[in-house]
C-alpha positions as CSV (number, residue, x, y, z in Angstrom):
1,X,147.0,62.9,62.4
2,X,143.9,61.5,64.6
3,X,142.3,63.7,67.0
4,X,140.4,62.6,70.1
5,X,136.3,62.3,69.2
6,X,134.4,64.8,69.6
7,X,132.7,65.3,73.2
8,X,128.8,65.7,73.5
9,X,129.1,69.4,73.4
10,X,131.2,69.7,70.1
11,X,129.0,66.8,68.6
12,X,125.8,69.3,69.3
13,X,127.6,71.9,68.0
14,X,128.9,70.3,64.8
15,X,125.4,69.3,64.3
16,X,124.6,73.0,64.6
17,X,126.9,74.0,61.9
18,X,129.8,75.0,63.7
19,X,133.4,74.1,64.8
20,X,134.5,74.5,68.8
21,X,136.7,77.4,68.2
22,X,136.2,78.8,71.5
23,X,137.5,77.6,74.5
24,X,134.8,75.3,76.4
25,X,135.9,76.0,80.1
26,X,133.2,77.3,81.8
27,X,130.9,75.6,84.6
28,X,127.2,75.5,84.8
29,X,127.5,77.8,87.4
30,X,129.8,80.3,85.7
31,X,127.1,80.4,82.9
32,X,124.7,81.1,85.3
33,X,127.2,83.9,86.9
34,X,127.1,85.6,83.9
35,X,123.5,86.3,83.5
36,X,123.2,86.9,87.2
37,X,126.2,89.5,86.9
38,X,124.4,91.5,84.1
39,X,121.3,91.6,85.6
40,X,123.1,92.8,88.8
41,X,120.7,94.1,91.3
42,X,123.5,96.3,92.7
43,X,123.2,98.0,89.5
44,X,119.8,98.3,88.1
45,X,118.0,98.7,91.6
46,X,120.4,101.7,92.3
47,X,120.5,103.7,89.2
48,X,117.1,103.3,88.1
49,X,115.4,103.4,91.8
50,X,114.0,107.0,90.7
51,X,112.1,105.6,87.8
52,X,109.8,103.6,90.3
53,X,110.0,106.3,93.1
54,X,108.8,109.3,91.0
55,X,106.2,107.3,88.8
56,X,103.9,105.6,91.5
57,X,106.2,105.9,94.5
58,X,106.6,102.7,96.9
59,X,103.7,100.8,95.4
60,X,105.5,101.0,92.3
61,X,108.2,98.9,93.9
62,X,106.7,96.5,96.5
63,X,103.9,95.6,94.0
64,X,105.8,96.3,90.7
65,X,109.0,94.6,91.4
66,X,107.5,90.9,91.9
67,X,104.5,91.5,89.3
68,X,106.8,92.4,86.3
69,X,109.6,89.8,87.3
70,X,107.2,87.0,87.1
71,X,106.3,88.1,83.6
72,X,110.2,88.4,82.9
73,X,110.8,84.8,84.5
74,X,107.7,83.7,81.8
75,X,110.0,85.2,79.1
76,X,113.2,83.3,80.5
77,X,111.2,80.2,80.5
78,X,110.5,80.3,76.8
79,X,114.4,81.4,76.1
80,X,115.6,78.3,78.3
81,X,113.6,75.8,76.0
82,X,115.2,77.5,73.1
83,X,119.0,77.6,74.2
84,X,118.6,74.0,75.2
85,X,117.5,73.4,71.6
86,X,120.1,75.5,70.2
87,X,123.1,76.1,72.4
88,X,124.9,78.8,70.0
89,X,127.0,82.1,70.8
90,X,124.8,84.7,69.8
91,X,121.9,81.8,70.3
92,X,118.6,84.5,70.0
93,X,119.6,85.4,66.3
94,X,120.5,81.5,65.7
95,X,117.3,80.4,67.1
96,X,115.1,83.3,65.0
97,X,117.2,82.2,61.6
98,X,116.6,78.6,62.2
99,X,112.8,78.9,63.6
100,X,112.0,81.2,60.8
101,X,113.8,82.6,57.6
102,X,117.1,85.2,56.8
103,X,115.2,88.1,57.6
104,X,114.0,87.0,60.9
105,X,117.7,86.4,61.6
106,X,118.8,89.4,60.2
107,X,116.4,91.9,62.4
108,X,117.1,89.5,65.5
109,X,120.4,89.8,65.3
110,X,121.0,93.3,64.7
111,X,118.7,94.5,67.6
112,X,120.4,91.9,69.7
113,X,123.8,93.3,68.9
114,X,122.9,96.8,69.2
115,X,121.0,96.5,72.4
116,X,124.1,94.4,73.9
117,X,126.5,97.2,73.4
118,X,124.3,99.8,74.4
119,X,123.7,97.8,77.7
120,X,127.4,97.7,78.0
121,X,127.8,101.6,77.5
122,X,124.9,102.5,79.8
123,X,126.1,99.9,82.8
124,X,129.5,101.2,82.6
125,X,128.4,104.7,82.4
126,X,126.4,103.9,85.6
127,X,129.3,102.3,87.3
128,X,131.5,105.6,86.4
129,X,128.8,107.6,88.2
130,X,128.5,106.0,91.5
131,X,132.5,105.8,91.0
132,X,132.7,109.6,90.8
133,X,130.1,109.7,93.8
134,X,132.3,107.6,95.9
135,X,135.4,109.4,95.2
136,X,134.1,112.8,96.0
137,X,133.0,111.7,99.1
138,X,136.9,111.3,100.1
139,X,137.9,114.3,98.0
140,X,136.0,117.8,98.3
141,X,138.0,119.3,95.3
142,X,136.8,116.3,93.3
143,X,133.1,116.5,94.5
144,X,133.1,120.2,93.2
145,X,134.7,119.4,89.8
146,X,132.9,118.9,86.4
147,X,131.0,116.0,87.0
148,X,130.0,115.1,83.5
149,X,133.5,115.4,82.4
150,X,134.9,113.3,85.2
151,X,132.2,110.8,84.8
152,X,132.9,110.4,81.2
153,X,136.6,110.3,82.0
154,X,135.8,107.4,84.6
155,X,133.5,105.8,82.1
156,X,136.5,105.5,79.4
157,X,138.8,103.9,81.9
158,X,136.4,101.5,82.9
159,X,135.6,100.4,79.5
160,X,139.6,100.0,78.7
161,X,139.7,97.6,82.0
162,X,136.9,95.5,81.2
163,X,138.2,95.2,77.6
164,X,141.5,94.1,78.7
165,X,140.2,91.4,81.3
166,X,138.3,89.9,78.4
167,X,141.2,90.1,76.1
168,X,144.1,88.7,78.3
169,X,142.5,86.1,80.5
170,X,139.4,83.8,79.4
171,X,139.8,81.7,82.6
172,X,139.9,85.0,84.7
173,X,137.1,86.1,83.6
174,X,135.1,82.7,84.5
175,X,136.4,82.9,87.9
176,X,135.6,86.6,88.2
177,X,132.1,85.8,87.3
178,X,132.1,83.4,90.2
179,X,133.2,86.0,92.4
180,X,130.7,88.2,91.0
181,X,127.5,86.2,92.1
182,X,128.8,86.0,95.8
183,X,129.6,89.6,95.7
184,X,125.8,90.4,94.6
185,X,124.4,87.6,97.0
186,X,126.8,89.0,99.8
187,X,126.7,92.8,99.1
188,X,123.2,92.9,98.6
189,X,123.0,91.5,102.3
190,X,125.4,93.9,103.7
191,X,123.6,96.8,102.3
192,X,120.2,95.3,103.8
193,X,122.0,95.0,107.2
194,X,123.2,98.4,107.1
195,X,119.9,100.0,106.1
196,X,118.3,97.9,109.0
197,X,120.6,98.6,111.8
198,X,122.2,102.0,110.8
199,X,118.9,104.2,110.6
200,X,117.7,105.7,113.6
201,X,114.1,104.9,112.6
202,X,112.0,103.3,109.7
203,X,109.2,103.5,107.9
204,X,106.1,101.3,108.9
205,X,104.5,98.9,106.4
206,X,101.8,100.9,105.3
207,X,104.4,103.0,103.5
208,X,105.3,100.1,101.1
209,X,101.9,100.7,99.7
210,X,101.9,104.6,99.4
211,X,101.6,106.2,96.2
212,X,103.3,109.2,95.0
213,X,103.0,111.0,91.5
214,X,106.2,113.4,90.9
215,X,105.8,112.9,87.0
216,X,104.0,115.8,86.3
217,X,101.3,113.7,84.4
218,X,97.6,113.9,86.0
219,X,96.2,115.5,88.9
220,X,97.6,113.3,91.8
221,X,98.3,109.6,92.6
222,X,95.1,108.3,91.5
223,X,92.4,108.2,88.4
224,X,93.2,106.8,85.1
225,X,96.2,109.0,84.1
226,X,97.9,107.5,87.2
227,X,97.0,103.7,87.0
228,X,97.3,103.4,83.2
229,X,100.1,105.9,82.2
230,X,102.0,106.7,85.6
231,X,102.5,103.7,87.5
232,X,103.2,101.6,84.2
233,X,106.2,104.2,84.0
234,X,107.4,103.3,87.3
235,X,107.2,99.5,86.4
236,X,110.2,100.1,83.8
237,X,112.5,100.0,86.8
238,X,112.2,96.2,87.1
239,X,112.2,95.9,83.4
240,X,115.2,98.0,83.2
241,X,117.3,96.1,86.0
242,X,116.3,92.6,84.8
243,X,117.5,92.4,81.4
244,X,120.9,90.8,79.7
245,X,120.1,87.0,80.9
246,X,120.5,86.2,77.2
247,X,124.0,86.2,78.1
248,X,123.7,82.4,79.3
249,X,123.2,81.8,75.4
250,X,126.0,84.0,74.1
251,X,128.4,81.9,76.3
252,X,126.9,78.5,75.6
253,X,129.8,77.7,73.6
254,X,132.0,77.9,76.2
255,X,130.0,75.8,78.7
256,X,130.1,72.4,79.5
257,X,126.9,70.6,79.4
258,X,125.3,73.8,77.8
259,X,121.9,72.2,76.5
260,X,120.9,71.7,80.2
261,X,123.4,74.0,82.4
262,X,122.6,77.3,80.0
263,X,118.8,76.2,80.2
264,X,118.8,76.1,83.9
265,X,121.3,79.4,84.1
266,X,119.2,81.5,82.4
267,X,115.7,81.4,84.4
268,X,117.8,80.8,87.5
269,X,119.4,84.1,87.1
270,X,116.3,85.7,86.7
271,X,114.6,84.1,89.6
272,X,117.1,84.6,92.4
273,X,117.9,88.2,90.9
274,X,113.9,89.0,91.4
275,X,113.9,87.8,94.9
276,X,117.3,89.6,95.8
277,X,116.4,92.5,93.8
278,X,112.6,93.2,96.2
279,X,114.5,92.7,99.3
280,X,116.9,95.0,98.2
281,X,114.3,97.4,97.3
282,X,112.2,97.2,100.1
283,X,115.0,98.1,102.6
284,X,115.4,101.1,100.6
285,X,112.0,102.1,101.1
286,X,112.1,101.1,105.1
287,X,115.0,103.2,105.1
288,X,113.4,106.4,103.2
289,X,112.3,108.1,106.1
290,X,112.9,111.7,105.1
291,X,110.8,111.8,101.9
292,X,111.3,115.2,101.3
293,X,115.2,114.7,100.7
294,X,114.4,112.2,98.3
295,X,112.0,114.1,96.1
296,X,114.4,117.2,96.6
297,X,117.2,114.7,94.4
298,X,114.4,113.6,92.1
299,X,113.9,110.6,93.7
300,X,117.8,109.1,93.7
301,X,118.2,106.6,95.8
302,X,121.7,107.8,97.2
303,X,119.4,110.4,98.9
304,X,118.2,107.7,101.0
305,X,121.4,106.8,102.6
306,X,122.9,110.2,103.0
307,X,119.5,111.2,104.7
308,X,119.0,108.0,106.8
309,X,122.8,106.7,107.7
310,X,126.1,108.0,109.0
311,X,128.5,109.6,106.0
312,X,130.7,106.5,106.7
313,X,128.0,103.9,106.2
314,X,126.4,105.7,103.1
315,X,130.0,105.6,101.6
316,X,130.2,101.9,102.1
317,X,127.0,101.3,100.3
318,X,128.1,103.5,97.4
319,X,131.5,101.6,97.2
320,X,129.5,98.1,97.4
321,X,127.3,99.2,94.5
322,X,130.1,100.5,92.5
323,X,132.1,97.3,92.6
324,X,128.7,95.4,91.7
325,X,128.4,97.5,88.7
326,X,131.8,96.8,87.7
327,X,131.1,93.2,87.5
328,X,128.0,93.7,85.7
329,X,129.8,95.8,82.8
330,X,132.9,93.1,82.9
331,X,130.0,90.5,81.9
332,X,128.4,92.8,79.7
333,X,131.7,93.3,77.4
334,X,132.1,89.4,77.6
335,X,128.4,88.8,76.3
336,X,128.3,91.6,73.7
337,X,131.7,90.4,72.4
338,X,130.4,87.0,71.8
339,X,127.2,88.2,70.0
340,X,129.9,90.2,67.9
341,X,131.6,87.1,67.1
342,X,128.8,84.7,66.0
343,X,126.9,87.6,64.0
344,X,130.2,88.3,62.3
345,X,131.0,84.4,62.0
346,X,127.9,84.3,59.6
347,X,128.7,87.2,57.6
348,X,126.4,89.9,58.6
349,X,128.6,92.5,60.2
350,X,130.7,94.7,58.0
351,X,134.5,93.4,58.1
352,X,133.1,90.2,59.7
353,X,136.3,88.2,58.6
354,X,138.5,90.8,61.4
355,X,135.6,90.3,64.0
356,X,135.3,86.5,63.9
357,X,138.8,86.0,64.3
358,X,140.1,84.1,67.9
359,X,143.6,84.4,69.0
360,X,145.7,81.7,70.2
361,X,143.8,81.6,73.7
362,X,140.4,80.9,71.5
363,X,139.2,84.4,72.6
364,X,137.6,86.8,70.1
365,X,140.1,89.8,70.7
366,X,139.0,92.0,67.6
367,X,135.2,91.6,68.7
368,X,135.8,92.7,72.1
369,X,137.5,95.7,71.0
370,X,135.4,96.6,68.2
371,X,132.2,96.4,70.9
372,X,134.1,98.7,73.2
373,X,135.2,101.2,70.9
374,X,131.5,101.5,69.9
375,X,130.2,101.4,73.2
376,X,132.5,104.7,73.9
377,X,131.5,106.4,70.7
378,X,127.6,106.2,71.2
379,X,128.0,107.5,75.2
380,X,129.6,110.8,73.6
381,X,126.7,112.6,74.2
382,X,126.9,112.0,77.8
383,X,129.5,114.8,77.9
384,X,126.4,117.3,77.4
385,X,123.5,118.1,79.3
386,X,120.4,120.9,79.0
387,X,121.4,123.9,80.8
388,X,120.6,124.0,84.6
389,X,121.1,120.2,84.7
390,X,123.9,117.8,84.9
391,X,121.5,115.0,83.6
392,X,122.9,113.7,79.8
393,X,119.1,113.3,78.4
394,X,120.4,112.1,75.1
395,X,122.4,109.5,76.7
396,X,119.2,108.2,78.8
397,X,117.6,107.7,75.7
398,X,120.2,105.2,75.0
399,X,119.4,103.2,77.6
400,X,116.0,103.1,76.7
401,X,117.1,102.0,73.2
402,X,119.2,99.2,74.8
403,X,116.2,97.6,76.6
404,X,114.1,97.6,73.7
405,X,116.0,96.3,71.4
406,X,117.2,93.2,73.7
407,X,113.5,92.9,74.6
408,X,112.4,93.0,70.8
409,X,114.8,90.3,69.8
410,X,113.7,88.4,72.7
411,X,110.3,88.6,71.1
412,X,110.8,87.4,67.5
413,X,112.1,83.9,68.2
414,X,109.4,83.5,71.0
415,X,106.6,84.0,68.5
416,X,108.4,81.8,65.8
417,X,108.5,79.1,68.3
418,X,104.8,79.6,68.7
419,X,104.2,79.8,65.1
420,X,106.2,76.3,64.6
421,X,104.2,74.6,66.9
422,X,104.6,70.7,67.3
423,X,107.3,70.7,64.8
424,X,109.9,72.4,67.2
425,X,112.4,70.1,68.2
426,X,113.1,70.8,71.9
427,X,116.3,70.0,73.9
428,X,116.7,68.1,76.8
429,X,115.1,71.2,78.9
430,X,111.4,72.0,77.4
431,X,108.4,73.3,78.5
432,X,106.4,70.8,77.1
433,X,102.7,71.9,76.2
434,X,103.0,74.9,78.2
435,X,105.0,76.4,75.5
436,X,101.7,78.0,74.1
437,X,100.1,80.1,77.0
438,X,103.6,81.1,78.3
439,X,104.8,81.8,74.6
440,X,101.9,84.4,74.2
441,X,102.1,85.7,77.5
442,X,105.8,86.9,77.0
443,X,104.9,88.1,73.6
444,X,101.9,90.3,74.7
445,X,104.2,91.4,77.9
446,X,107.1,92.5,75.5
447,X,104.7,94.2,73.4
448,X,103.3,96.3,76.0
449,X,106.4,97.5,77.7
450,X,107.9,98.0,74.2
451,X,105.4,101.0,73.9
452,X,105.6,102.2,77.5
453,X,109.3,102.4,76.8
454,X,109.0,105.1,73.6
455,X,106.2,107.1,75.8
456,X,107.0,110.7,76.8
457,X,108.3,110.6,80.6
458,X,107.3,114.2,81.6
459,X,104.8,116.8,80.3
460,X,107.6,119.0,78.6
461,X,108.3,116.5,76.4
462,X,105.0,116.0,75.1
463,X,104.9,117.9,71.5
464,X,102.3,120.6,71.5
465,X,102.2,120.9,75.5
466,X,102.6,124.5,76.8
467,X,105.8,124.0,78.7
468,X,107.3,121.7,76.0
469,X,111.0,121.5,75.3
470,X,113.4,119.4,73.0
471,X,115.6,118.5,75.9
472,X,112.6,116.7,77.8
473,X,111.9,114.9,74.6
474,X,112.3,111.0,74.9
475,X,114.4,110.5,72.1
476,X,113.8,106.4,72.3
477,X,111.2,106.4,69.7
478,X,113.1,108.4,67.2
479,X,116.2,106.6,67.6
480,X,114.6,103.2,67.6
481,X,112.8,104.0,64.5
482,X,115.8,104.9,62.9
483,X,117.6,101.7,63.6
484,X,114.6,99.7,62.7
485,X,114.6,101.8,59.4
486,X,118.2,101.4,58.9
487,X,118.0,97.8,59.3
488,X,115.3,97.3,56.9
489,X,116.6,99.4,53.9
490,X,119.8,97.6,54.4
491,X,118.1,94.4,54.4
492,X,115.7,95.4,51.1
493,X,118.5,97.4,49.2
494,X,121.4,94.8,49.9
495,X,121.1,92.1,52.7
496,X,118.7,89.9,51.0
497,X,120.6,89.2,48.2
498,X,123.6,87.7,50.2
499,X,122.6,87.0,53.7
500,X,121.3,83.4,54.3
501,X,121.3,83.2,58.0
502,X,123.6,80.9,59.9
503,X,126.9,79.4,58.0
504,X,128.1,76.1,58.4
505,X,131.9,76.5,58.9
506,X,132.1,72.7,59.9
507,X,132.4,69.8,57.7
508,X,130.0,66.8,58.1
509,X,131.6,64.9,60.6
510,X,131.8,61.2,61.6
511,X,130.5,62.2,64.9
512,X,131.0,58.5,66.5
513,X,134.4,58.1,65.3
514,X,137.9,59.9,65.3
515,X,138.2,63.0,63.5
516,X,140.9,63.2,61.1
């Protein structure tokens, strides 16, 4: 029986080898919204503020944020060109396999998938942490409870809610993505206004350029150790926050006009998040009049609110951030499940037939469930913390693994595109001749930050030091090394014999004639 002629998006997808199985119901704004929500300045700026405060202080934020944001925007431009040429779900893996060989797709896909699952876990755990604080501000008995156990329980509930939302309403997800954008815009604006008018006094402009060194490394806020080691560790606040923008690619098969709208959505989500995040962080610094109180809380951003605002206004800010993080986690589950679906569709994930199946609503239900279950499992270490602290050190390493995994996954296709040179066939959104300089800047920046992510973050984590303790060790290099070793062994012992990269699941179609 004759069916309608394929539209332009379905034609392009068929040319890339895939049937239109997912529901293409997202607008360009919705595509932008998912990455904007995952970046979430209401999440990263709150949960990793201490990273910059303790390692560099205000200058790591006032100067570090716009500087590192510019580098990340360059990475985004390089990826926008790729998504315009290849608008497919699981895009980054597909790009690497297309531009290189199956082995490039294999490593990129697994790094991306592991990173997305870990990011989902970290964002939902951060949401649960702030939700736990917010509840505790209304209930003294809850505030005096076991914080680790309460947070993990809330984390599990949030993760289940995100799975259910993603499973049962594809159109609701698109609507919530759009609402999320405005929550982040108006919510962040509300926080800034509260921090302008709520405190009785503010810091001077000069405070923005002060330097702190609470890391334990070096002998103060000057010298080579500070500038080359401590301050770059503070810059990781920006790198932690502005990630996950690959979501625009992962939902490109569900977006109208994806070759253009997904490309624009990707770089715009970085650009607007960079501006909004900087304004928000500067508001934090101007309100941080009680430096001792913030230092006492190890740089926790909540200490700024509780020391400079009335209890009611502080609670409002905690609530705004918690809801923003909830939206962020919901978007993470969407992106993660689409990558799981796409990578499984090409046979790379054990049990791929199950994870690549879509239901009658054209939603990858099994991929959603599987990703959320794994996210829950890898968060189990958060139930435990070293004696005398409530910080789940092992889980914090998972956060680093997530960011390293994602950015290494970004690096591979960008480098392959550089290597391909003029042989690359761009889509409608292209960098033109600028791809060379921008591509090399992106590759070098990712290589440098990946090194900093695996370095010790306290003297007690340096092997051989007098104060060395295993509970202070940054486990990221061990974990990332284990992941890379596992992927490499799997490839050499098995996958190279059967994994051929993207699999066509569509026959050659007469694209300009009715499909029968």
